[in-house]
C-alpha positions as CSV (number, residue, x, y, z in Angstrom):
1,M,0.0,0.0,0.0
2,N,2.8,2.4,0.9
3,H,4.4,1.6,-2.5
4,V,1.2,2.5,-4.3
5,I,1.0,5.8,-2.5
6,Y,4.6,6.6,-3.1
7,G,4.3,5.9,-6.8
8,Y,1.2,8.1,-7.1
9,L,3.0,11.0,-5.4
10,V,6.0,10.6,-7.6
11,H,3.7,10.6,-10.7
12,M,2.1,13.8,-9.5
13,H,5.4,15.4,-8.9
14,Q,6.6,14.5,-12.4
15,Q,3.6,16.2,-14.0
16,P,4.2,19.8,-15.1
17,G,3.2,21.8,-12.1
18,G,1.3,18.9,-10.7
19,R,-2.4,18.4,-11.3
20,A,-3.3,20.1,-8.0
21,A,-1.2,23.2,-9.0
22,S,-2.7,23.2,-12.5
23,Q,-6.2,23.4,-11.0
24,I,-5.4,26.5,-9.0
25,P,-7.0,29.4,-11.0
26,G,-5.0,32.6,-11.6
27,T,-6.2,36.1,-11.6
28,F,-7.3,36.1,-15.2
29,D,-9.0,32.7,-14.7
30,L,-11.0,34.1,-11.8
31,I,-12.1,37.0,-14.0
32,A,-13.0,34.8,-17.0
33,Q,-14.9,32.3,-14.8
34,A,-16.8,35.1,-12.8
35,T,-20.4,35.5,-13.1
36,L,-21.8,38.5,-15.0
37,P,-22.7,40.7,-12.1
38,V,-19.2,40.2,-10.6
39,K,-17.7,41.1,-14.0
40,V,-19.7,44.2,-14.1
41,V,-18.5,45.1,-10.5
42,L,-14.9,44.5,-11.5
43,G,-15.4,46.7,-14.7
44,I,-16.8,49.6,-12.6
45,L,-13.9,49.3,-10.1
46,A,-11.4,49.2,-12.9
47,L,-12.9,52.2,-14.5
48,F,-12.9,54.1,-11.2
49,S,-9.2,53.1,-10.6
50,M,-8.0,54.3,-14.0
51,T,-9.9,57.5,-13.7
52,C,-8.4,58.1,-10.2
53,W,-4.9,57.5,-11.4
54,Y,-5.4,59.9,-14.4
55,I,-6.7,62.6,-11.9
56,I,-3.8,62.0,-9.6
57,G,-1.2,62.4,-12.3
58,Y,-2.9,65.4,-13.9
59,K,-3.5,67.3,-10.7
60,W,0.0,66.6,-9.4
61,L,1.5,68.1,-12.5
62,Y,-1.0,71.0,-12.5
63,L,-0.4,71.9,-8.8
64,R,3.4,71.5,-9.2
65,R,3.3,74.1,-12.1
66,A,0.9,76.3,-10.1
67,F,3.4,76.4,-7.1
68,A,6.3,77.1,-9.5
69,E,4.5,79.9,-11.3
70,N,3.2,81.4,-8.1
71,E,6.8,81.6,-6.8
72,S,8.0,83.2,-10.1
73,F,5.2,85.9,-10.0
74,L,5.6,86.7,-6.4
75,K,9.4,87.2,-6.9
76,V,8.7,89.7,-9.8
77,F,5.9,91.4,-7.8
78,E,8.2,91.9,-4.8
79,E,11.2,93.1,-6.8
80,T,9.4,95.6,-9.2
81,R,7.7,98.9,-8.2
82,Q,5.7,99.1,-11.4
83,L,2.3,97.5,-11.5
84,N,2.4,97.3,-15.3
85,V,5.6,95.1,-15.2
86,A,3.9,92.8,-12.7
87,A,0.8,92.6,-15.1
88,E,3.1,91.6,-18.0
89,A,4.6,88.9,-15.8
90,A,1.1,87.7,-14.9
91,N,0.2,87.3,-18.5
92,K,3.0,84.9,-19.0
93,L,2.0,82.7,-16.1
94,P,-1.5,81.3,-16.8
95,R,-1.3,78.5,-14.3
96,S,-0.5,80.8,-11.3
97,P,-3.6,81.5,-9.3
98,V,-1.9,84.4,-7.6
99,A,-1.0,85.9,-11.0
100,Q,-4.6,85.5,-12.3
101,M,-5.8,87.2,-9.1
102,Y,-3.5,90.1,-9.7
103,K,-4.7,90.4,-13.4
104,A,-8.3,90.7,-12.1
105,G,-7.3,93.3,-9.5
106,Y,-5.1,95.3,-11.8
107,D,-7.7,95.4,-14.6
108,E,-10.3,96.6,-12.1
109,L,-7.8,99.2,-10.8
110,L,-7.4,100.6,-14.3
111,R,-11.1,100.9,-14.8
112,V,-11.5,102.6,-11.4
113,K,-8.7,105.1,-12.1
114,A,-10.2,105.9,-15.5
115,A,-13.5,106.9,-13.9
116,S,-12.4,107.8,-10.4
117,V,-13.7,110.7,-8.4
118,D,-12.0,111.8,-5.1
119,D,-15.1,111.3,-2.9
120,E,-15.7,107.8,-4.3
121,A,-12.4,106.3,-3.2
122,A,-14.0,104.0,-0.7
123,A,-16.4,102.6,-3.3
124,D,-13.5,102.1,-5.7
125,I,-11.6,100.1,-3.2
126,G,-14.7,98.0,-2.7
127,N,-14.8,97.3,-6.4
128,I,-11.2,96.1,-6.5
129,E,-11.8,93.9,-3.4
130,R,-14.9,92.3,-5.0
131,A,-12.8,91.7,-8.2
132,L,-10.1,89.9,-6.1
133,R,-12.8,87.8,-4.3
134,R,-14.3,86.7,-7.6
135,A,-10.9,85.8,-9.0
136,T,-10.0,83.8,-5.8
137,S,-13.3,81.9,-6.0
138,K,-12.7,81.2,-9.7
139,Q,-9.1,79.9,-9.1
140,T,-10.2,77.8,-6.2
141,T,-12.8,76.2,-8.3
142,V,-10.3,75.4,-10.9
143,L,-7.8,74.0,-8.4
144,E,-10.6,71.8,-6.8
145,S,-11.8,70.4,-10.1
146,M,-11.9,66.6,-10.3
147,V,-10.6,66.2,-6.8
148,P,-14.1,65.3,-5.4
149,F,-14.1,62.3,-7.6
150,L,-11.2,60.9,-5.6
151,A,-13.2,61.3,-2.5
152,T,-16.2,59.6,-4.1
153,T,-14.1,56.7,-5.2
154,G,-12.4,56.3,-1.8
155,S,-15.8,56.2,0.0
156,T,-17.8,54.0,-2.5
157,A,-15.2,51.6,-4.1
158,P,-15.0,49.4,-1.0
159,F,-18.7,49.1,-0.8
160,I,-19.0,48.3,-4.6
161,G,-16.4,45.6,-4.0
162,L,-18.3,44.3,-1.0
163,F,-21.4,44.0,-3.1
164,G,-19.5,41.9,-5.6
165,T,-18.2,39.7,-2.7
166,V,-21.6,39.2,-1.2
167,Y,-23.1,38.2,-4.6
168,G,-20.2,35.9,-5.4
169,I,-20.4,34.1,-2.1
170,M,-24.2,33.8,-2.3
171,H,-23.9,32.4,-5.9
172,A,-21.2,29.9,-4.7
173,F,-23.4,28.6,-1.9
174,L,-26.4,28.3,-4.2
175,Q,-24.3,26.1,-6.5
176,L,-23.3,24.1,-3.5
177,T,-26.9,23.6,-2.5
178,G,-28.0,22.4,-5.9
179,A,-25.0,20.1,-6.4
180,Q,-25.5,16.3,-6.7
181,G,-23.5,14.0,-4.6
182,T,-20.9,14.9,-2.1
183,S,-20.3,18.7,-1.7
184,T,-16.7,19.7,-1.2
185,I,-14.6,22.9,-1.0
186,D,-13.7,22.3,-4.7
187,R,-17.2,23.3,-5.7
188,V,-17.3,26.6,-3.8
189,G,-13.6,27.5,-3.7
190,P,-13.5,29.3,-7.1
191,G,-16.7,31.2,-6.4
192,I,-15.5,32.3,-3.0
193,A,-12.1,33.3,-4.5
194,E,-13.7,35.5,-7.2
195,A,-16.0,37.0,-4.6
196,L,-13.1,38.0,-2.3
197,F,-11.2,39.2,-5.3
198,T,-13.7,41.9,-5.8
199,T,-13.2,43.2,-2.3
200,A,-9.4,43.4,-3.0
201,V,-10.0,45.3,-6.2
202,G,-12.3,47.7,-4.4
203,L,-9.5,48.4,-1.8
204,V,-6.9,48.8,-4.6
205,A,-9.1,51.5,-6.2
206,A,-10.0,53.2,-2.9
207,V,-6.7,53.5,-1.1
208,P,-4.8,55.6,-3.7
209,A,-7.9,57.7,-4.2
210,V,-8.1,58.6,-0.5
211,I,-4.3,59.3,-0.3
212,G,-4.5,61.5,-3.4
213,F,-7.5,63.4,-2.1
214,N,-5.9,64.2,1.2
215,Y,-2.7,65.3,-0.4
216,F,-4.4,67.6,-3.0
217,V,-6.7,69.1,-0.3
218,R,-3.7,70.0,1.6
219,Q,-1.9,71.6,-1.4
220,I,-5.0,73.5,-2.5
221,R,-5.3,74.9,1.0
222,V,-1.7,76.2,0.9
223,I,-2.4,77.9,-2.5
224,S,-5.6,79.4,-1.1
225,N,-3.7,80.8,1.8
226,E,-1.2,82.4,-0.6
227,M,-4.1,83.9,-2.5
228,D,-5.6,85.4,0.6
229,V,-2.4,86.9,1.8
230,F,-1.6,88.4,-1.6
231,G,-5.1,89.8,-1.9
232,N,-4.6,91.7,1.4
233,D,-1.2,92.9,0.4
234,F,-2.4,94.1,-3.0
235,L,-5.3,96.0,-1.4
236,N,-2.9,97.7,1.1
237,I,-0.7,98.8,-1.8
238,V,-3.7,100.2,-3.6
239,R,-4.9,102.1,-0.5
240,R,-1.6,103.6,0.4
241,H,-0.1,104.4,-3.0
242,I,-2.8,104.4,-5.7
243,L,-6.1,105.6,-4.3
244,K,-5.2,108.2,-1.7
């Protein structure tokens, strides 16, 4: 009897990968053998993940350029005493939120000076302040664009994956219930594996999205603070030296 068992084990070992190993499904096998609802869930999660990675790459490059152009403009603004020179520098820096704020404030200042009356100086300052506020709101909206999708993916992807897991396990056990003869783990193993795989895909989509969202929110907050500080400085310069 021992010789028979030993011979069987040797025979299994000599087979390429062994029969047991060949029966272990890989990732693509799990996807190919999955039920239609599970495939739909995996497709949705894959779409979410690819979109998130595109947003992460695009916003990282965009914010990096925004920081660089902000620094360039602020350097010009601090070194020059001429507002028109700063305006020319702002025209060359379209990705700088601070530069775009300055353009809005400078254009409004030119309009105010063209139609200014001495006893209307307070109202003129109010016009410039409102122009800066509108520009700040517009630039903040541009900076925050697409970032909420990361938060949506981070909060919903695990639950979408969990839905696929619940359906896959339910389907596996229904197959086990209707099976003829002895029921073994071989019957439900692939179904449970594909079910758990959807949870893993959901986490793979959610984790980078949450990390990216938190990172971009922090970067956008830094730029927003820069815009607030610059707006106050610009208004002080206008009050002291332009509209006296």
